[in-house]
N, CA, C, O and CB atoms as a CASP TS submission, in Angstrom:
PFRMAT TS
TARGET T0000
AUTHOR 0000-0000-0000
METHOD Language model
MODEL 1
PARENT N/A
ATOM      1  N   UNK     1      -6.077   8.527  -2.349  1.00  0.00           N
ATOM      2  CA  UNK     1      -5.343   8.137  -1.172  1.00  0.00           C
ATOM      3  C   UNK     1      -3.893   7.894  -1.559  1.00  0.00           C
ATOM      4  O   UNK     1      -3.621   7.235  -2.563  1.00  0.00           O
ATOM      5  CB  UNK     1      -5.965   6.888  -0.520  1.00  0.00           C
ATOM      6  N   UNK     2      -2.983   8.406  -0.792  1.00  0.00           N
ATOM      7  CA  UNK     2      -1.569   8.209  -1.038  1.00  0.00           C
ATOM      8  C   UNK     2      -1.158   6.822  -0.612  1.00  0.00           C
ATOM      9  O   UNK     2      -1.583   6.355   0.444  1.00  0.00           O
ATOM     10  CB  UNK     2      -0.740   9.258  -0.311  1.00  0.00           C
ATOM     11  N   UNK     3      -0.335   6.142  -1.408  1.00  0.00           N
ATOM     12  CA  UNK     3       0.145   4.812  -1.081  1.00  0.00           C
ATOM     13  C   UNK     3       1.302   4.864  -0.094  1.00  0.00           C
ATOM     14  O   UNK     3       1.383   4.030   0.808  1.00  0.00           O
ATOM     15  CB  UNK     3       0.567   4.084  -2.340  1.00  0.00           C
ATOM     16  N   UNK     4       2.171   5.806  -0.249  1.00  0.00           N
ATOM     17  CA  UNK     4       3.321   5.896   0.651  1.00  0.00           C
ATOM     18  C   UNK     4       3.486   7.330   1.099  1.00  0.00           C
ATOM     19  O   UNK     4       3.232   8.263   0.337  1.00  0.00           O
ATOM     20  CB  UNK     4       4.615   5.386  -0.032  1.00  0.00           C
ATOM     21  N   UNK     5       3.908   7.503   2.323  1.00  0.00           N
ATOM     22  CA  UNK     5       4.132   8.836   2.859  1.00  0.00           C
ATOM     23  C   UNK     5       5.537   8.901   3.423  1.00  0.00           C
ATOM     24  O   UNK     5       6.032   7.930   3.997  1.00  0.00           O
ATOM     25  CB  UNK     5       3.081   9.191   3.942  1.00  0.00           C
ATOM     26  N   UNK     6       6.177  10.046   3.259  1.00  0.00           N
ATOM     27  CA  UNK     6       7.466  10.275   3.894  1.00  0.00           C
ATOM     28  C   UNK     6       7.207  10.883   5.256  1.00  0.00           C
ATOM     29  O   UNK     6       6.542  11.913   5.371  1.00  0.00           O
ATOM     30  CB  UNK     6       8.382  11.195   3.026  1.00  0.00           C
ATOM     31  N   UNK     7       7.725  10.253   6.270  1.00  0.00           N
ATOM     32  CA  UNK     7       7.526  10.719   7.632  1.00  0.00           C
ATOM     33  C   UNK     7       8.881  11.027   8.223  1.00  0.00           C
ATOM     34  O   UNK     7       9.771  10.177   8.184  1.00  0.00           O
ATOM     35  CB  UNK     7       6.764   9.674   8.488  1.00  0.00           C
ATOM     36  N   UNK     8       9.071  12.224   8.776  1.00  0.00           N
ATOM     37  CA  UNK     8      10.342  12.580   9.385  1.00  0.00           C
ATOM     38  C   UNK     8      10.221  12.537  10.895  1.00  0.00           C
ATOM     39  O   UNK     8       9.271  13.054  11.484  1.00  0.00           O
ATOM     40  CB  UNK     8      10.801  13.966   8.921  1.00  0.00           C
ATOM     41  N   UNK     9      11.194  11.918  11.491  1.00  0.00           N
ATOM     42  CA  UNK     9      11.262  11.859  12.941  1.00  0.00           C
ATOM     43  C   UNK     9      12.069  13.056  13.420  1.00  0.00           C
ATOM     44  O   UNK     9      13.194  13.264  12.965  1.00  0.00           O
ATOM     45  CB  UNK     9      11.893  10.514  13.430  1.00  0.00           C
ATOM     46  N   UNK    10      11.518  13.835  14.318  1.00  0.00           N
ATOM     47  CA  UNK    10      12.221  15.021  14.790  1.00  0.00           C
ATOM     48  C   UNK    10      13.478  14.665  15.569  1.00  0.00           C
ATOM     49  O   UNK    10      14.420  15.456  15.612  1.00  0.00           O
ATOM     50  CB  UNK    10      11.304  15.861  15.651  1.00  0.00           C
ATOM     51  N   UNK    11      13.510  13.491  16.185  1.00  0.00           N
ATOM     52  CA  UNK    11      14.666  13.094  16.986  1.00  0.00           C
ATOM     53  C   UNK    11      15.858  12.704  16.112  1.00  0.00           C
ATOM     54  O   UNK    11      16.998  13.038  16.435  1.00  0.00           O
ATOM     55  CB  UNK    11      14.295  11.933  17.900  1.00  0.00           C
ATOM     56  N   UNK    12      15.603  12.006  15.017  1.00  0.00           N
ATOM     57  CA  UNK    12      16.704  11.508  14.196  1.00  0.00           C
ATOM     58  C   UNK    12      16.791  12.175  12.834  1.00  0.00           C
ATOM     59  O   UNK    12      17.820  12.073  12.167  1.00  0.00           O
ATOM     60  CB  UNK    12      16.569  10.030  14.013  1.00  0.00           C
ATOM     61  N   UNK    13      15.747  12.847  12.410  1.00  0.00           N
ATOM     62  CA  UNK    13      15.665  13.500  11.097  1.00  0.00           C
ATOM     63  C   UNK    13      15.898  12.521   9.949  1.00  0.00           C
ATOM     64  O   UNK    13      16.426  12.906   8.906  1.00  0.00           O
ATOM     65  CB  UNK    13      16.678  14.633  11.015  1.00  0.00           C
ATOM     66  N   UNK    14      15.508  11.260  10.132  1.00  0.00           N
ATOM     67  CA  UNK    14      15.576  10.269   9.065  1.00  0.00           C
ATOM     68  C   UNK    14      14.239  10.237   8.342  1.00  0.00           C
ATOM     69  O   UNK    14      13.185  10.428   8.948  1.00  0.00           O
ATOM     70  CB  UNK    14      15.939   8.863   9.622  1.00  0.00           C
ATOM     71  N   UNK    15      14.295   9.997   7.062  1.00  0.00           N
ATOM     72  CA  UNK    15      13.078   9.877   6.271  1.00  0.00           C
ATOM     73  C   UNK    15      12.658   8.412   6.258  1.00  0.00           C
ATOM     74  O   UNK    15      13.451   7.540   5.903  1.00  0.00           O
ATOM     75  CB  UNK    15      13.288  10.416   4.819  1.00  0.00           C
ATOM     76  N   UNK    16      11.414   8.140   6.644  1.00  0.00           N
ATOM     77  CA  UNK    16      10.891   6.785   6.704  1.00  0.00           C
ATOM     78  C   UNK    16       9.712   6.690   5.746  1.00  0.00           C
ATOM     79  O   UNK    16       8.829   7.548   5.754  1.00  0.00           O
ATOM     80  CB  UNK    16      10.472   6.400   8.159  1.00  0.00           C
ATOM     81  N   UNK    17       9.698   5.654   4.927  1.00  0.00           N
ATOM     82  CA  UNK    17       8.578   5.453   4.006  1.00  0.00           C
ATOM     83  C   UNK    17       7.587   4.505   4.663  1.00  0.00           C
ATOM     84  O   UNK    17       7.961   3.420   5.108  1.00  0.00           O
ATOM     85  CB  UNK    17       9.063   4.891   2.625  1.00  0.00           C
ATOM     86  N   UNK    18       6.330   4.912   4.723  1.00  0.00           N
ATOM     87  CA  UNK    18       5.269   4.088   5.281  1.00  0.00           C
ATOM     88  C   UNK    18       4.311   3.749   4.149  1.00  0.00           C
ATOM     89  O   UNK    18       3.882   4.634   3.408  1.00  0.00           O
ATOM     90  CB  UNK    18       4.530   4.814   6.460  1.00  0.00           C
ATOM     91  N   UNK    19       3.977   2.468   4.014  1.00  0.00           N
ATOM     92  CA  UNK    19       3.069   2.014   2.957  1.00  0.00           C
ATOM     93  C   UNK    19       1.712   1.674   3.557  1.00  0.00           C
ATOM     94  O   UNK    19       1.621   1.137   4.661  1.00  0.00           O
ATOM     95  CB  UNK    19       3.656   0.788   2.210  1.00  0.00           C
ATOM     96  N   UNK    20       0.655   1.997   2.805  1.00  0.00           N
ATOM     97  CA  UNK    20      -0.708   1.749   3.252  1.00  0.00           C
ATOM     98  C   UNK    20      -1.434   0.867   2.242  1.00  0.00           C
ATOM     99  O   UNK    20      -1.261   1.017   1.032  1.00  0.00           O
ATOM    100  CB  UNK    20      -1.465   3.077   3.457  1.00  0.00           C
ATOM    101  N   UNK    21      -2.241  -0.046   2.749  1.00  0.00           N
ATOM    102  CA  UNK    21      -3.003  -0.976   1.919  1.00  0.00           C
ATOM    103  C   UNK    21      -3.955  -0.214   0.993  1.00  0.00           C
ATOM    104  O   UNK    21      -4.647   0.712   1.419  1.00  0.00           O
ATOM    105  CB  UNK    21      -3.792  -1.967   2.803  1.00  0.00           C
ATOM    106  N   UNK    22      -3.977  -0.623  -0.289  1.00  0.00           N
ATOM    107  CA  UNK    22      -4.853   0.017  -1.277  1.00  0.00           C
ATOM    108  C   UNK    22      -6.324  -0.307  -1.025  1.00  0.00           C
ATOM    109  O   UNK    22      -7.201   0.401  -1.519  1.00  0.00           O
ATOM    110  CB  UNK    22      -4.463  -0.421  -2.688  1.00  0.00           C
ATOM    111  N   UNK    23      -6.606  -1.366  -0.263  1.00  0.00           N
ATOM    112  CA  UNK    23      -7.989  -1.751   0.001  1.00  0.00           C
ATOM    113  C   UNK    23      -8.538  -1.117   1.278  1.00  0.00           C
ATOM    114  O   UNK    23      -9.599  -0.494   1.263  1.00  0.00           O
ATOM    115  CB  UNK    23      -8.094  -3.257   0.096  1.00  0.00           C
ATOM    116  N   UNK    24      -7.805  -1.281   2.385  1.00  0.00           N
ATOM    117  CA  UNK    24      -8.337  -0.846   3.683  1.00  0.00           C
ATOM    118  C   UNK    24      -7.648   0.397   4.251  1.00  0.00           C
ATOM    119  O   UNK    24      -8.162   1.020   5.180  1.00  0.00           O
ATOM    120  CB  UNK    24      -8.216  -1.968   4.673  1.00  0.00           C
ATOM    121  N   UNK    25      -6.494   0.756   3.702  1.00  0.00           N
ATOM    122  CA  UNK    25      -5.791   1.951   4.151  1.00  0.00           C
ATOM    123  C   UNK    25      -4.914   1.757   5.381  1.00  0.00           C
ATOM    124  O   UNK    25      -4.347   2.727   5.884  1.00  0.00           O
ATOM    125  CB  UNK    25      -6.773   3.008   4.431  1.00  0.00           C
ATOM    126  N   UNK    26      -4.788   0.521   5.882  1.00  0.00           N
ATOM    127  CA  UNK    26      -3.964   0.274   7.070  1.00  0.00           C
ATOM    128  C   UNK    26      -2.480   0.324   6.727  1.00  0.00           C
ATOM    129  O   UNK    26      -2.079   0.045   5.597  1.00  0.00           O
ATOM    130  CB  UNK    26      -4.312  -1.085   7.692  1.00  0.00           C
ATOM    131  N   UNK    27      -1.676   0.683   7.719  1.00  0.00           N
ATOM    132  CA  UNK    27      -0.223   0.671   7.607  1.00  0.00           C
ATOM    133  C   UNK    27       0.214  -0.790   7.531  1.00  0.00           C
ATOM    134  O   UNK    27      -0.039  -1.553   8.463  1.00  0.00           O
ATOM    135  CB  UNK    27       0.462   1.418   8.820  1.00  0.00           C
ATOM    136  N   UNK    28       0.865  -1.195   6.438  1.00  0.00           N
ATOM    137  CA  UNK    28       1.211  -2.609   6.274  1.00  0.00           C
ATOM    138  C   UNK    28       2.403  -3.041   7.114  1.00  0.00           C
ATOM    139  O   UNK    28       2.673  -4.237   7.215  1.00  0.00           O
ATOM    140  CB  UNK    28       1.498  -2.895   4.832  1.00  0.00           C
ATOM    141  N   UNK    29       3.117  -2.110   7.716  1.00  0.00           N
ATOM    142  CA  UNK    29       4.281  -2.493   8.516  1.00  0.00           C
ATOM    143  C   UNK    29       3.890  -3.278   9.758  1.00  0.00           C
ATOM    144  O   UNK    29       4.738  -3.925  10.372  1.00  0.00           O
ATOM    145  CB  UNK    29       5.065  -1.263   8.918  1.00  0.00           C
ATOM    146  N   UNK    30       2.615  -3.228  10.136  1.00  0.00           N
ATOM    147  CA  UNK    30       2.160  -3.943  11.326  1.00  0.00           C
ATOM    148  C   UNK    30       1.273  -5.147  10.995  1.00  0.00           C
ATOM    149  O   UNK    30       0.725  -5.777  11.900  1.00  0.00           O
ATOM    150  CB  UNK    30       1.408  -2.996  12.231  1.00  0.00           C
ATOM    151  N   UNK    31       1.129  -5.469   9.706  1.00  0.00           N
ATOM    152  CA  UNK    31       0.276  -6.584   9.282  1.00  0.00           C
ATOM    153  C   UNK    31       1.119  -7.562   8.467  1.00  0.00           C
ATOM    154  O   UNK    31       1.733  -7.174   7.473  1.00  0.00           O
ATOM    155  CB  UNK    31      -0.952  -6.075   8.448  1.00  0.00           C
ATOM    156  N   UNK    32       1.150  -8.821   8.883  1.00  0.00           N
ATOM    157  CA  UNK    32       1.925  -9.842   8.189  1.00  0.00           C
ATOM    158  C   UNK    32       1.354 -10.199   6.831  1.00  0.00           C
ATOM    159  O   UNK    32       0.197  -9.902   6.533  1.00  0.00           O
ATOM    160  CB  UNK    32       2.009 -11.073   9.032  1.00  0.00           C
ATOM    161  N   UNK    33       2.170 -10.838   6.012  1.00  0.00           N
ATOM    162  CA  UNK    33       1.800 -11.323   4.671  1.00  0.00           C
ATOM    163  C   UNK    33       1.405 -10.208   3.711  1.00  0.00           C
ATOM    164  O   UNK    33       0.657 -10.447   2.763  1.00  0.00           O
ATOM    165  CB  UNK    33       0.661 -12.302   4.781  1.00  0.00           C
ATOM    166  N   UNK    34       1.895  -8.999   3.943  1.00  0.00           N
ATOM    167  CA  UNK    34       1.606  -7.878   3.059  1.00  0.00           C
ATOM    168  C   UNK    34       2.505  -7.951   1.826  1.00  0.00           C
ATOM    169  O   UNK    34       3.600  -8.510   1.877  1.00  0.00           O
ATOM    170  CB  UNK    34       1.799  -6.532   3.797  1.00  0.00           C
ATOM    171  N   UNK    35       2.029  -7.377   0.712  1.00  0.00           N
ATOM    172  CA  UNK    35       2.801  -7.392  -0.530  1.00  0.00           C
ATOM    173  C   UNK    35       2.773  -6.020  -1.196  1.00  0.00           C
ATOM    174  O   UNK    35       1.850  -5.227  -1.008  1.00  0.00           O
ATOM    175  CB  UNK    35       2.255  -8.461  -1.492  1.00  0.00           C
ATOM    176  N   UNK    36       3.810  -5.775  -1.973  1.00  0.00           N
ATOM    177  CA  UNK    36       3.877  -4.593  -2.830  1.00  0.00           C
ATOM    178  C   UNK    36       4.171  -5.131  -4.223  1.00  0.00           C
ATOM    179  O   UNK    36       5.139  -5.866  -4.418  1.00  0.00           O
ATOM    180  CB  UNK    36       4.985  -3.538  -2.339  1.00  0.00           C
ATOM    181  N   UNK    37       3.332  -4.763  -5.198  1.00  0.00           N
ATOM    182  CA  UNK    37       3.511  -5.272  -6.556  1.00  0.00           C
ATOM    183  C   UNK    37       3.147  -4.193  -7.566  1.00  0.00           C
ATOM    184  O   UNK    37       2.571  -3.166  -7.209  1.00  0.00           O
ATOM    185  CB  UNK    37       2.657  -6.537  -6.786  1.00  0.00           C
ATOM    186  N   UNK    38       3.482  -4.430  -8.813  1.00  0.00           N
ATOM    187  CA  UNK    38       3.200  -3.459  -9.868  1.00  0.00           C
ATOM    188  C   UNK    38       1.812  -3.678 -10.435  1.00  0.00           C
ATOM    189  O   UNK    38       1.379  -4.815 -10.625  1.00  0.00           O
ATOM    190  CB  UNK    38       4.245  -3.550 -10.983  1.00  0.00           C
ATOM    191  N   UNK    39       1.113  -2.580 -10.704  1.00  0.00           N
ATOM    192  CA  UNK    39      -0.215  -2.630 -11.321  1.00  0.00           C
ATOM    193  C   UNK    39      -0.083  -3.293 -12.692  1.00  0.00           C
ATOM    194  O   UNK    39       0.789  -2.912 -13.474  1.00  0.00           O
ATOM    195  CB  UNK    39      -0.843  -1.190 -11.449  1.00  0.00           C
ATOM    196  N   UNK    40      -0.932  -4.281 -12.999  1.00  0.00           N
ATOM    197  CA  UNK    40      -0.843  -4.939 -14.301  1.00  0.00           C
ATOM    198  C   UNK    40      -1.214  -4.030 -15.474  1.00  0.00           C
ATOM    199  O   UNK    40      -0.900  -4.335 -16.625  1.00  0.00           O
ATOM    200  CB  UNK    40      -1.731  -6.146 -14.311  1.00  0.00           C
ATOM    201  N   UNK    41      -1.880  -2.918 -15.178  1.00  0.00           N
ATOM    202  CA  UNK    41      -2.304  -2.001 -16.227  1.00  0.00           C
ATOM    203  C   UNK    41      -1.270  -0.912 -16.512  1.00  0.00           C
ATOM    204  O   UNK    41      -0.938  -0.671 -17.672  1.00  0.00           O
ATOM    205  CB  UNK    41      -3.616  -1.368 -15.847  1.00  0.00           C
ATOM    206  N   UNK    42      -0.753  -0.245 -15.459  1.00  0.00           N
ATOM    207  CA  UNK    42       0.141   0.899 -15.670  1.00  0.00           C
ATOM    208  C   UNK    42       1.540   0.716 -15.071  1.00  0.00           C
ATOM    209  O   UNK    42       2.441   1.501 -15.369  1.00  0.00           O
ATOM    210  CB  UNK    42      -0.484   2.132 -15.085  1.00  0.00           C
ATOM    211  N   UNK    43       1.733  -0.303 -14.237  1.00  0.00           N
ATOM    212  CA  UNK    43       3.045  -0.542 -13.653  1.00  0.00           C
ATOM    213  C   UNK    43       3.327   0.228 -12.375  1.00  0.00           C
ATOM    214  O   UNK    43       4.416   0.099 -11.815  1.00  0.00           O
ATOM    215  CB  UNK    43       4.077  -0.213 -14.641  1.00  0.00           C
ATOM    216  N   UNK    44       2.384   1.022 -11.900  1.00  0.00           N
ATOM    217  CA  UNK    44       2.583   1.763 -10.657  1.00  0.00           C
ATOM    218  C   UNK    44       2.511   0.795  -9.471  1.00  0.00           C
ATOM    219  O   UNK    44       1.987  -0.312  -9.600  1.00  0.00           O
ATOM    220  CB  UNK    44       1.522   2.896 -10.511  1.00  0.00           C
ATOM    221  N   UNK    45       3.028   1.209  -8.338  1.00  0.00           N
ATOM    222  CA  UNK    45       3.081   0.363  -7.153  1.00  0.00           C
ATOM    223  C   UNK    45       1.716   0.235  -6.477  1.00  0.00           C
ATOM    224  O   UNK    45       1.025   1.230  -6.257  1.00  0.00           O
ATOM    225  CB  UNK    45       4.094   0.914  -6.168  1.00  0.00           C
ATOM    226  N   UNK    46       1.337  -1.011  -6.149  1.00  0.00           N
ATOM    227  CA  UNK    46       0.109  -1.287  -5.399  1.00  0.00           C
ATOM    228  C   UNK    46       0.515  -2.027  -4.134  1.00  0.00           C
ATOM    229  O   UNK    46       1.340  -2.940  -4.174  1.00  0.00           O
ATOM    230  CB  UNK    46      -0.928  -2.127  -6.251  1.00  0.00           C
ATOM    231  N   UNK    47      -0.067  -1.626  -3.018  1.00  0.00           N
ATOM    232  CA  UNK    47       0.247  -2.212  -1.714  1.00  0.00           C
ATOM    233  C   UNK    47      -1.003  -2.913  -1.199  1.00  0.00           C
ATOM    234  O   UNK    47      -2.098  -2.353  -1.238  1.00  0.00           O
ATOM    235  CB  UNK    47       0.746  -1.123  -0.697  1.00  0.00           C
ATOM    236  N   UNK    48      -0.830  -4.158  -0.707  1.00  0.00           N
ATOM    237  CA  UNK    48      -1.964  -4.893  -0.135  1.00  0.00           C
ATOM    238  C   UNK    48      -1.546  -5.509   1.186  1.00  0.00           C
ATOM    239  O   UNK    48      -0.462  -6.082   1.296  1.00  0.00           O
ATOM    240  CB  UNK    48      -2.473  -5.989  -1.111  1.00  0.00           C
ATOM    241  N   UNK    49      -2.400  -5.394   2.182  1.00  0.00           N
ATOM    242  CA  UNK    49      -2.112  -6.037   3.462  1.00  0.00           C
ATOM    243  C   UNK    49      -2.536  -7.500   3.386  1.00  0.00           C
ATOM    244  O   UNK    49      -3.349  -7.873   2.539  1.00  0.00           O
ATOM    245  CB  UNK    49      -2.839  -5.308   4.636  1.00  0.00           C
ATOM    246  N   UNK    50      -1.986  -8.325   4.270  1.00  0.00           N
ATOM    247  CA  UNK    50      -2.284  -9.749   4.285  1.00  0.00           C
ATOM    248  C   UNK    50      -3.746 -10.052   4.533  1.00  0.00           C
ATOM    249  O   UNK    50      -4.285 -11.003   3.967  1.00  0.00           O
ATOM    250  CB  UNK    50      -1.459 -10.423   5.321  1.00  0.00           C
ATOM    251  N   UNK    51      -4.400  -9.257   5.373  1.00  0.00           N
ATOM    252  CA  UNK    51      -5.815  -9.496   5.682  1.00  0.00           C
ATOM    253  C   UNK    51      -6.692  -9.313   4.448  1.00  0.00           C
ATOM    254  O   UNK    51      -7.569 -10.134   4.181  1.00  0.00           O
ATOM    255  CB  UNK    51      -6.284  -8.556   6.798  1.00  0.00           C
ATOM    256  N   UNK    52      -6.459  -8.243   3.700  1.00  0.00           N
ATOM    257  CA  UNK    52      -7.268  -7.989   2.501  1.00  0.00           C
ATOM    258  C   UNK    52      -6.960  -8.998   1.394  1.00  0.00           C
ATOM    259  O   UNK    52      -7.848  -9.363   0.623  1.00  0.00           O
ATOM    260  CB  UNK    52      -7.026  -6.560   1.988  1.00  0.00           C
ATOM    261  N   UNK    53      -5.710  -9.447   1.313  1.00  0.00           N
ATOM    262  CA  UNK    53      -5.346 -10.476   0.334  1.00  0.00           C
ATOM    263  C   UNK    53      -6.092 -11.762   0.624  1.00  0.00           C
ATOM    264  O   UNK    53      -6.648 -12.373  -0.289  1.00  0.00           O
ATOM    265  CB  UNK    53      -3.830 -10.728   0.342  1.00  0.00           C
ATOM    266  N   UNK    54      -6.115 -12.187   1.887  1.00  0.00           N
ATOM    267  CA  UNK    54      -6.786 -13.438   2.260  1.00  0.00           C
ATOM    268  C   UNK    54      -8.286 -13.353   2.002  1.00  0.00           C
ATOM    269  O   UNK    54      -8.890 -14.313   1.523  1.00  0.00           O
ATOM    270  CB  UNK    54      -6.526 -13.768   3.739  1.00  0.00           C
ATOM    271  N   UNK    55      -8.889 -12.207   2.318  1.00  0.00           N
ATOM    272  CA  UNK    55     -10.333 -12.029   2.110  1.00  0.00           C
ATOM    273  C   UNK    55     -10.691 -11.768   0.658  1.00  0.00           C
ATOM    274  O   UNK    55     -11.862 -11.862   0.289  1.00  0.00           O
ATOM    275  CB  UNK    55     -10.840 -10.892   2.959  1.00  0.00           C
ATOM    276  N   UNK    56      -9.700 -11.439  -0.182  1.00  0.00           N
ATOM    277  CA  UNK    56      -9.978 -11.126  -1.582  1.00  0.00           C
ATOM    278  C   UNK    56     -10.654  -9.783  -1.752  1.00  0.00           C
ATOM    279  O   UNK    56     -11.433  -9.590  -2.686  1.00  0.00           O
ATOM    280  CB  UNK    56     -10.836 -12.198  -2.190  1.00  0.00           C
ATOM    281  N   UNK    57     -10.362  -8.854  -0.859  1.00  0.00           N
ATOM    282  CA  UNK    57     -10.963  -7.521  -0.903  1.00  0.00           C
ATOM    283  C   UNK    57     -10.521  -6.780  -2.168  1.00  0.00           C
ATOM    284  O   UNK    57      -9.346  -6.805  -2.537  1.00  0.00           O
ATOM    285  CB  UNK    57     -10.579  -6.709   0.360  1.00  0.00           C
ATOM    286  N   UNK    58     -11.466  -6.132  -2.816  1.00  0.00           N
ATOM    287  CA  UNK    58     -11.183  -5.375  -4.029  1.00  0.00           C
ATOM    288  C   UNK    58     -10.219  -4.228  -3.735  1.00  0.00           C
ATOM    289  O   UNK    58     -10.278  -3.616  -2.669  1.00  0.00           O
ATOM    290  CB  UNK    58     -12.484  -4.835  -4.641  1.00  0.00           C
ATOM    291  N   UNK    59      -9.327  -3.942  -4.693  1.00  0.00           N
ATOM    292  CA  UNK    59      -8.420  -2.802  -4.583  1.00  0.00           C
ATOM    293  C   UNK    59      -8.482  -1.998  -5.870  1.00  0.00           C
ATOM    294  O   UNK    59      -8.933  -2.489  -6.905  1.00  0.00           O
ATOM    295  CB  UNK    59      -6.965  -3.265  -4.290  1.00  0.00           C
ATOM    296  N   UNK    60      -8.021  -0.746  -5.791  1.00  0.00           N
ATOM    297  CA  UNK    60      -7.991   0.101  -6.977  1.00  0.00           C
ATOM    298  C   UNK    60      -6.645   0.810  -7.051  1.00  0.00           C
ATOM    299  O   UNK    60      -6.166   1.358  -6.058  1.00  0.00           O
ATOM    300  CB  UNK    60      -9.155   1.129  -6.957  1.00  0.00           C
ATOM    301  N   UNK    61      -6.033   0.794  -8.244  1.00  0.00           N
ATOM    302  CA  UNK    61      -4.778   1.505  -8.470  1.00  0.00           C
ATOM    303  C   UNK    61      -5.061   2.995  -8.404  1.00  0.00           C
ATOM    304  O   UNK    61      -5.954   3.489  -9.093  1.00  0.00           O
ATOM    305  CB  UNK    61      -4.136   1.113  -9.842  1.00  0.00           C
ATOM    306  N   UNK    62      -4.304   3.721  -7.577  1.00  0.00           N
ATOM    307  CA  UNK    62      -4.550   5.148  -7.439  1.00  0.00           C
ATOM    308  C   UNK    62      -4.082   5.940  -8.658  1.00  0.00           C
ATOM    309  O   UNK    62      -4.488   7.087  -8.844  1.00  0.00           O
ATOM    310  CB  UNK    62      -3.866   5.666  -6.201  1.00  0.00           C
ATOM    311  N   UNK    63      -3.225   5.329  -9.494  1.00  0.00           N
ATOM    312  CA  UNK    63      -2.693   6.033 -10.666  1.00  0.00           C
ATOM    313  C   UNK    63      -3.617   5.926 -11.892  1.00  0.00           C
ATOM    314  O   UNK    63      -3.872   6.921 -12.571  1.00  0.00           O
ATOM    315  CB  UNK    63      -1.315   5.481 -11.015  1.00  0.00           C
ATOM    316  N   UNK    64      -4.117   4.705 -12.170  1.00  0.00           N
ATOM    317  CA  UNK    64      -4.893   4.527 -13.412  1.00  0.00           C
ATOM    318  C   UNK    64      -6.326   4.071 -13.190  1.00  0.00           C
ATOM    319  O   UNK    64      -7.121   4.056 -14.131  1.00  0.00           O
ATOM    320  CB  UNK    64      -4.205   3.534 -14.295  1.00  0.00           C
ATOM    321  N   UNK    65      -6.672   3.696 -11.950  1.00  0.00           N
ATOM    322  CA  UNK    65      -8.028   3.277 -11.658  1.00  0.00           C
ATOM    323  C   UNK    65      -8.303   1.793 -11.863  1.00  0.00           C
ATOM    324  O   UNK    65      -9.436   1.349 -11.679  1.00  0.00           O
ATOM    325  CB  UNK    65      -8.953   4.051 -12.487  1.00  0.00           C
ATOM    326  N   UNK    66      -7.279   1.010 -12.244  1.00  0.00           N
ATOM    327  CA  UNK    66      -7.443  -0.427 -12.416  1.00  0.00           C
ATOM    328  C   UNK    66      -8.011  -1.019 -11.132  1.00  0.00           C
ATOM    329  O   UNK    66      -7.554  -0.685 -10.039  1.00  0.00           O
ATOM    330  CB  UNK    66      -6.094  -1.104 -12.788  1.00  0.00           C
ATOM    331  N   UNK    67      -9.009  -1.900 -11.257  1.00  0.00           N
ATOM    332  CA  UNK    67      -9.630  -2.554 -10.099  1.00  0.00           C
ATOM    333  C   UNK    67      -9.347  -4.039 -10.161  1.00  0.00           C
ATOM    334  O   UNK    67      -9.506  -4.674 -11.204  1.00  0.00           O
ATOM    335  CB  UNK    67     -11.161  -2.290 -10.052  1.00  0.00           C
ATOM    336  N   UNK    68      -8.927  -4.583  -9.032  1.00  0.00           N
ATOM    337  CA  UNK    68      -8.614  -6.003  -8.988  1.00  0.00           C
ATOM    338  C   UNK    68      -9.108  -6.654  -7.709  1.00  0.00           C
ATOM    339  O   UNK    68      -9.465  -5.981  -6.743  1.00  0.00           O
ATOM    340  CB  UNK    68      -7.129  -6.213  -9.126  1.00  0.00           C
ATOM    341  N   UNK    69      -9.120  -7.966  -7.726  1.00  0.00           N
ATOM    342  CA  UNK    69      -9.552  -8.720  -6.546  1.00  0.00           C
ATOM    343  C   UNK    69      -8.447  -8.846  -5.517  1.00  0.00           C
ATOM    344  O   UNK    69      -8.649  -9.453  -4.465  1.00  0.00           O
ATOM    345  CB  UNK    69     -10.030 -10.099  -6.950  1.00  0.00           C
TER
END
């Protein structure tokens, strides 16, 4: 699963980066208390939404496979 996608708006032709939760796959721009941090194993970016953080939902780094709470 891709963590971030480049989305182009046909009206403005601006590039917008959208981040998705590593646990549930939701767009974090609409969920409060979301975080982006570096994987403790490889340093790649991990995105978590506030809901999954509060519940302690397991996540997996898409780059190295590190699994965390």
